[in-house]
C-alpha positions as CSV (number, residue, x, y, z in Angstrom):
1,X,96.3,115.2,120.5
2,X,94.5,116.7,123.1
3,X,94.4,120.4,123.7
4,X,97.6,121.9,125.3
5,X,95.8,125.0,126.9
6,X,92.6,125.0,128.3
7,X,90.4,127.3,125.8
8,X,90.9,130.2,128.9
9,X,94.5,129.8,128.7
10,X,94.5,130.0,124.9
11,X,92.0,132.9,124.8
12,X,94.4,134.7,126.9
13,X,97.3,134.0,125.3
14,X,95.5,135.7,122.1
15,X,94.8,138.2,124.0
16,X,98.5,138.9,125.3
17,X,99.7,138.4,122.3
18,X,97.4,141.6,120.8
19,X,98.1,143.8,123.7
20,X,102.0,143.1,123.0
21,X,101.6,144.3,119.1
22,X,100.0,147.8,121.0
23,X,102.4,148.1,123.5
24,X,105.6,150.4,123.2
25,X,108.8,148.5,122.6
26,X,111.1,148.6,126.0
27,X,108.6,149.6,128.4
28,X,108.1,147.6,131.4
29,X,104.4,146.3,130.6
30,X,105.5,145.1,127.3
31,X,108.0,143.2,129.2
32,X,105.5,141.9,131.7
33,X,103.1,140.9,128.6
34,X,106.2,139.2,127.0
35,X,107.0,137.2,130.2
36,X,103.5,136.3,131.0
37,X,103.0,134.7,126.8
38,X,106.6,132.9,127.6
39,X,104.8,131.4,130.5
40,X,101.8,130.0,128.5
41,X,104.2,129.1,125.8
42,X,106.3,127.3,128.0
43,X,103.3,125.2,129.9
44,X,101.9,124.2,125.8
45,X,105.7,123.1,125.2
46,X,105.8,120.9,128.3
47,X,102.8,119.4,127.7
48,X,103.4,118.3,124.1
49,X,107.0,116.5,125.2
50,X,105.0,114.9,127.8
51,X,102.3,113.6,125.3
52,X,104.8,112.7,122.7
53,X,107.2,110.9,125.1
54,X,104.1,108.6,126.5
55,X,102.7,107.9,123.0
56,X,105.8,107.3,121.3
57,X,106.9,104.9,124.5
58,X,103.3,102.9,124.3
59,X,103.3,102.7,120.2
60,X,106.9,100.8,120.2
61,X,105.9,98.9,123.2
62,X,102.7,97.6,122.1
63,X,103.2,97.0,117.9
64,X,105.6,95.2,115.9
65,X,105.0,97.1,112.7
66,X,105.0,101.1,113.0
67,X,104.2,103.0,109.9
68,X,104.3,106.4,109.6
69,X,103.5,108.9,106.3
70,X,106.6,109.8,105.0
71,X,105.6,113.9,105.4
72,X,108.2,116.7,104.5
73,X,107.5,118.6,107.4
74,X,109.8,121.4,107.0
75,X,108.1,122.1,103.5
76,X,104.8,121.8,104.6
77,X,105.6,124.6,107.5
78,X,107.2,127.3,105.4
79,X,105.6,130.7,104.5
80,X,102.9,131.0,101.6
81,X,103.2,134.6,101.7
82,X,105.7,134.6,98.7
83,X,107.2,137.4,97.4
84,X,105.7,140.6,95.8
85,X,106.3,139.1,92.3
86,X,105.1,135.5,93.0
87,X,102.7,136.3,95.8
88,X,101.4,133.3,97.9
89,X,98.3,131.7,97.4
90,X,95.5,130.7,100.2
91,X,97.8,132.5,102.5
92,X,95.6,132.7,105.4
93,X,94.6,128.9,105.1
94,X,98.3,127.9,104.6
95,X,99.3,129.8,107.8
96,X,96.5,128.3,109.9
97,X,97.7,124.6,108.9
98,X,101.4,126.0,109.6
99,X,100.0,126.8,112.7
100,X,98.3,123.6,113.5
101,X,101.2,121.4,112.5
102,X,103.9,123.4,114.7
103,X,101.2,122.9,118.0
104,X,100.9,119.2,117.5
105,X,104.7,118.6,117.0
106,X,104.5,116.4,114.2
107,X,108.5,117.0,113.7
108,X,109.2,115.9,117.2
109,X,106.8,112.8,117.7
110,X,108.5,111.2,114.3
111,X,112.2,112.0,115.7
112,X,111.1,110.7,119.1
113,X,109.4,107.4,117.7
114,X,112.6,106.8,115.8
115,X,114.7,107.4,118.5
116,X,112.8,104.6,120.4
117,X,112.1,102.2,118.0
118,X,115.6,101.9,116.8
119,X,116.7,98.9,119.1
120,X,112.8,97.2,118.3
121,X,111.0,97.8,115.3
122,X,112.3,100.6,112.9
123,X,109.3,102.8,111.7
124,X,108.2,102.1,107.9
125,X,108.2,105.6,106.2
126,X,105.4,105.6,103.7
127,X,105.6,107.9,100.3
128,X,102.1,109.9,100.5
129,X,101.4,110.7,96.9
130,X,98.5,108.7,96.3
131,X,97.7,108.0,100.2
132,X,94.6,110.3,100.3
133,X,93.4,109.6,96.8
134,X,93.6,106.2,96.7
135,X,90.7,104.1,97.8
136,X,91.6,101.3,100.5
137,X,89.5,98.3,99.5
138,X,89.9,98.6,95.8
139,X,93.1,100.1,95.5
140,X,91.7,102.5,93.0
141,X,93.5,105.9,92.7
142,X,90.8,108.8,91.5
143,X,92.4,112.3,91.0
144,X,89.0,113.9,91.5
145,X,88.5,112.3,95.3
146,X,89.9,115.0,97.4
147,X,88.0,117.7,95.6
148,X,84.8,115.9,97.2
149,X,86.6,115.4,100.2
150,X,85.8,118.8,102.0
151,X,83.8,117.4,105.0
152,X,86.6,115.0,105.9
153,X,85.1,112.2,103.4
154,X,87.2,110.7,100.7
155,X,84.6,109.1,98.0
156,X,86.5,106.7,95.6
157,X,84.2,107.8,92.5
158,X,85.3,105.0,90.5
159,X,84.4,102.3,92.9
160,X,81.6,104.2,95.0
161,X,84.0,103.5,98.1
162,X,83.5,106.5,100.7
163,X,85.3,106.5,103.8
164,X,86.8,109.1,106.4
165,X,89.8,110.6,104.7
166,X,92.4,110.2,107.1
167,X,91.0,106.9,108.4
168,X,91.2,105.6,104.6
169,X,95.1,107.5,103.9
170,X,96.2,105.5,107.7
171,X,94.8,102.5,105.9
172,X,96.6,102.4,103.1
173,X,99.7,103.4,104.9
174,X,99.7,100.2,107.3
175,X,99.0,98.4,103.9
176,X,101.9,99.4,102.2
177,X,103.9,98.9,105.5
178,X,102.9,95.5,106.0
179,X,104.8,94.5,102.5
180,X,107.8,96.6,103.5
181,X,108.8,96.0,106.9
182,X,110.3,93.1,108.8
183,X,109.6,93.0,112.8
184,X,112.8,93.6,114.7
185,X,111.6,91.4,117.4
186,X,112.2,87.8,117.2
187,X,109.5,85.4,116.4
188,X,107.1,87.8,114.8
189,X,105.8,87.6,111.0
190,X,105.0,90.0,108.7
191,X,101.5,91.8,109.2
192,X,98.6,90.8,106.3
193,X,98.5,93.1,103.3
194,X,94.9,94.2,104.0
195,X,94.8,94.3,108.0
196,X,94.7,97.3,110.2
197,X,97.4,97.6,113.1
198,X,96.8,95.3,115.7
199,X,98.9,95.2,119.4
200,X,101.1,92.8,120.2
């Protein structure tokens, strides 16, 4: 998904949010600032919905098998702050991840994709336990893989396989789904187990 707001709009929204935090509650200036933030948020939401509708329509129309990672989005976007007795870890990093997931609308995307595919190809949800640490080519699992993936690279240490971590996971998803899915469209067959997604 491309940026929902331009760099200038994002900077303006951040400035307004900082300004809001300093303003007196109930003041007219604070009300005007909240209104300006709301307008930018509404624009962001409209663009997210528009992208989601267009992209999910294209996927359902053009592909026989649609595979998605079975992510627990609600769990992933929970606060990492914890409690006084059990404080959270890496709170700032988790907060940034939460914001990114919510901005991209993962939950909305999956819901609309599932809704539109109901009469065509039901998306296959693939469990995500080892997708990111399983080398696609050799299908070997190495628990040390993700530790070396900070530059978005996935190293299969036991088989010397190297790939972009997200691309590697995506290939594992479609490979797993190909063995589970039966296309809802007449005249179509199972995808090859180790093939990448192909348009109709």
